[in-house]
C-alpha positions in Angstrom: 29.7 -6.1 16.8 32.2 -3.8 15.2 35.0 -6.4 14.9 32.7 -8.8 13.4 31.3 -6.6 10.8 35.0 -5.8 9.9 35.7 -9.3 9.7 32.9 -10.1 7.2 33.5 -7.4 4.7 37.4 -8.7 4.8 36.3 -12.2 4.1 34.0 -11.0 1.4 37.2 -9.1 -0.4 39.4 -12.4 0.6 37.0 -15.1 -0.9 36.8 -12.7 -4.3 40.5 -12.4 -4.3 40.6 -16.3 -4.0 38.9 -16.7 -7.3 41.8 -15.8 -9.3 43.0 -19.6 -8.7 42.3 -22.6 -10.8 40.1 -22.1 -14.0 37.9 -24.8 -14.9 36.0 -23.4 -18.0 36.5 -23.9 -22.0 35.8 -21.2 -24.6 32.8 -19.3 -23.3 31.3 -15.6 -23.5 32.9 -13.2 -21.5 31.4 -10.1 -19.7 33.3 -6.8 -18.5 31.7 -4.9 -15.6 31.6 -0.8 -15.9 30.3 1.6 -13.5 27.8 3.6 -15.2 24.7 4.3 -13.2 22.2 6.2 -15.1 21.7 10.0 -14.0 18.9 10.3 -11.0 18.8 6.5 -10.5 17.5 5.9 -7.1 16.8 2.7 -4.7 16.1 2.1 -1.3 18.4 -0.9 0.3 17.3 -3.0 3.1 20.0 -4.8 4.6 19.2 -7.6 7.0 21.9 -9.2 9.0 21.1 -12.1 11.4 23.7 -13.8 13.9 23.4 -16.9 16.1 26.2 -17.5 18.6 26.3 -20.7 20.8 29.5 -20.7 23.0 28.1 -23.5 25.3 25.2 -21.8 27.0 22.6 -22.0 24.8 22.0 -19.8 21.5 21.6 -16.4 21.1 20.4 -14.5 18.3 20.3 -11.1 16.9 18.8 -9.5 14.0 19.7 -5.9 12.6 18.1 -4.3 9.6 19.0 -1.2 8.1 17.0 0.8 5.4 19.2 3.1 3.3 17.9 5.3 0.1 20.7 5.5 -2.5 20.2 8.0 -5.2 23.2 8.2 -8.0 24.1 11.6 -10.2 26.4 12.2 -12.8 29.2 15.0 -12.2 31.6 16.8 -14.1 34.1 14.4 -12.8 32.3 11.1 -13.0 29.7 10.2 -10.4 28.2 10.6 -7.0 25.9 8.4 -4.6 24.4 10.1 -2.1 23.2 7.5 0.8 21.0 8.4 3.1 19.8 6.3 6.4 16.2 5.8 6.5 15.5 3.4 9.6 16.7 0.7 11.5 15.9 -1.8 14.0 17.5 -4.6 16.1 16.2 -7.6 17.8 17.8 -9.8 20.5 16.2 -13.1 20.5 13.2 -12.0 19.0 12.4 -9.0 21.1 12.9 -5.7 19.4 15.7 -3.8 21.8 16.4 0.0 22.0 18.8 1.4 19.3 19.7 5.0 20.4 22.6 5.0 17.8 19.9 3.8 14.9 17.8 6.8 16.0 20.5 9.1 16.1 21.7 8.0 12.5 18.3 8.9 10.9 18.5 11.3 8.2 22.6 11.3 8.1 23.8 11.3 4.6 27.3 10.8 2.9 28.4 11.1 -0.6 30.5 8.3 -2.6 32.6 10.4 -5.1 33.6 8.4 -8.1 35.9 9.1 -11.1 34.7 8.8 -14.6 35.8 5.3 -14.5 34.0 4.4 -11.5 36.7 4.3 -9.0 35.6 5.4 -5.6 38.1 8.3 -4.9 36.4 9.6 -1.5 33.1 9.8 0.9 32.4 13.1 2.2 30.0 13.7 5.2 31.5 11.5 7.8 32.4 14.4 10.0 28.6 14.7 10.9 28.1 11.3 11.3 31.1 11.0 13.7 29.4 13.8 15.3 26.3 12.2 15.9 28.1 8.8 17.0 30.1 10.7 19.5 26.5 12.0 21.1 25.4 8.6 21.7 28.4 6.2 22.5 30.7 6.0 25.5 33.5 8.4 25.2 36.2 5.3 24.7 33.9 3.9 22.1 33.2 6.8 20.1 36.8 7.5 19.8 37.4 4.7 17.7 35.1 6.1 15.2 36.7 9.0 13.8 35.7 10.5 10.5 38.7 9.1 8.7 38.2 5.5 10.2 34.6 5.6 9.4 35.5 6.6 5.9 38.2 3.7 5.5 35.6 1.2 6.6 32.9 2.0 4.3 35.1 2.5 1.4 36.7 -1.3 2.1 32.9 -2.4 2.3 32.3 -1.0 -0.9 35.2 -2.3 -2.7 34.3 -5.9 -1.3 30.7 -5.6 -2.3 31.3 -4.1 -5.6 34.1 -1.9 -6.4 36.3 -4.8 -7.2 34.2 -5.5 -10.2 35.0 -2.4 -11.9 36.7 -3.2 -15.1 37.1 -7.0 -14.4 36.1 -9.1 -17.0 34.7 -12.7 -16.3 33.7 -15.8 -18.3 30.2 -16.9 -18.1 29.3 -20.5 -17.1 32.7 -20.6 -15.3 34.1 -22.5 -12.4 37.1 -21.0 -10.7 38.8 -22.7 -7.8 41.0 -21.1 -5.1 42.3 -21.3 -1.6 42.7 -18.8 1.1 44.7 -18.6 4.6 42.4 -17.7 7.5 43.8 -17.0 11.0 43.2 -19.4 13.7 43.7 -19.2 17.1 47.0 -21.1 17.2 48.4 -18.0 15.2 48.8 -20.3 12.3 46.5 -20.3 9.1 43.2 -22.4 8.4 42.9 -23.4 4.5 39.7 -22.4 3.3 38.8 -23.6 -0.4 36.8 -21.2 -2.5 34.9 -21.9 -5.7 33.5 -18.9 -7.8 30.8 -19.7 -10.5 29.6 -17.1 -12.9 26.2 -17.0 -14.9 24.0 -14.8 -16.7 20.4 -14.2 -15.5 17.6 -11.7 -16.4 16.3 -9.9 -13.3 13.7 -7.3 -13.1 14.1 -6.9 -16.8 17.8 -6.2 -16.6 20.4 -8.6 -18.0 22.3 -9.4 -15.0 25.4 -11.5 -14.2 25.3 -13.8 -11.1 28.5 -14.2 -9.3 28.6 -16.8 -6.4 31.5 -18.2 -4.1 31.1 -20.9 -2.0 33.7 -21.6 0.6 34.8 -24.3 3.1 37.5 -25.8 5.1 36.6 -29.1 4.1 37.8 -29.5 0.4 35.8 -32.8 0.3 32.4 -31.1 1.4 32.8 -28.3 -1.3 33.9 -30.7 -4.0 30.5 -32.8 -3.4 28.7 -29.2 -3.2 30.2 -28.4 -6.6 29.7 -32.0 -8.0 33.6 -32.4 -9.0 36.2 -34.6 -7.8 37.9 -33.8 -4.5 41.4 -33.7 -6.3 39.7 -30.6 -8.3 39.6 -28.6 -5.3 42.8 -29.8 -3.4 44.8 -28.8 -6.5 44.5 -25.2 -5.3 47.3 -24.8 -2.8 47.9 -22.0 -0.2 50.7 -19.4 -0.6 53.8 -21.0 0.1 54.9 -19.1 2.9 51.7 -19.3 5.0 52.1 -21.1 8.0 49.3 -23.8 7.9 47.5 -25.1 11.2 46.9 -29.0 10.4 46.0 -29.7 13.7 43.1 -27.3 14.3 39.6 -28.3 14.7 38.0 -25.2 13.8 36.1 -25.0 10.5 34.2 -22.4 8.4 31.7 -22.8 5.6 29.3 -20.4 3.6 28.7 -18.2 0.5 28.5 -15.0 -1.1 26.2 -14.0 -3.7 25.4 -11.0 -5.8 23.4 -10.3 -8.8 24.4 -7.3 -10.8 23.8 -5.5 -14.3 27.7 -5.4 -15.7 26.5 -2.5 -17.8 25.9 -0.4 -14.8 27.0 -2.0 -11.6 23.4 -1.7 -10.1 22.9 -4.5 -7.7 19.3 -6.4 -8.0 20.0 -9.4 -5.5 22.8 -10.0 -2.6 23.3 -12.4 0.3 26.2 -14.2 2.1 26.3 -16.9 5.2 29.3 -17.8 7.1 29.1 -20.8 9.6 32.3 -21.1 11.9 32.6 -23.8 14.6 35.7 -23.8 16.8 36.5 -25.6 20.4 35.4 -23.7 23.2 38.8 -23.0 25.5 39.0 -25.3 28.8 36.0 -27.3 27.7 35.2 -30.2 25.7 32.6 -28.4 23.8 32.3 -26.7 20.4 31.1 -23.3 19.9 29.4 -22.0 16.8 28.6 -18.8 15.0 26.3 -18.1 12.0 26.0 -15.1 10.1 23.6 -14.5 7.2 23.1 -11.3 5.4 20.4 -10.3 2.9 20.1 -7.2 0.7 16.8 -6.2 -1.2 17.0 -3.3 -3.6 13.6 -1.4 -4.5 14.3 1.0 -7.3 12.6 4.2 -7.8 11.6 4.4 -3.9 
């Protein structure tokens, strides 16, 4: 599970970076993102991750729901966000299963420390989190979750979800085509095409910006989704030094989407999906893995 979670956040960062490709926009309004949450802002975030795997022996489904309360405060040096685990639940093929680690994490808190520009400098409190994990996990597994490893992972997750937007200026009603090499079993790279669209939207009374990135190894399928010619997508080229795998039968598609207030960087909606298909070794079957993520944000709770 940990490797798949790491993969997702790496991918979220990758498709965001890939948005720096071919721009298809005229003279349009632009918006700059600032991290400036009002003092004492609080919301409860519910994250639901659903995974369906079919490796040739039938589908296996798993769903994990995590509830976290986040509270923001202004400090003399910038901002602090305190995140406290409220609850968690795991189901396997529709049935709730024991979650001893989730139970142990209830009430655990960490504090994100930001400078005045909104850059995340560090996260405090993972000494206690690591201690709780060591009390539940097998020794060898727990050894992977050091205080520093947990801090680095969470900082990477924050950067992929919101941190990369701080100080960024994007054009509204724009479409940007990109391409990102992705590792394949052959050791070479799959070419994954990306398309990022930016639009304005009022949500819960806030003037927000919606950022959506769709990605696909099939350029024609992505072009059809966008309503543009395939040549437009194919105009994006992978890095010259990338060893591209032109024979792989693996494929990948999906999206990431978030709705945020650019004046504060507070989120109001977020979702993602990823479908990966790949031949199963030593068989003539094709396996698949589907992951979806949905986040809700209840403010004032």
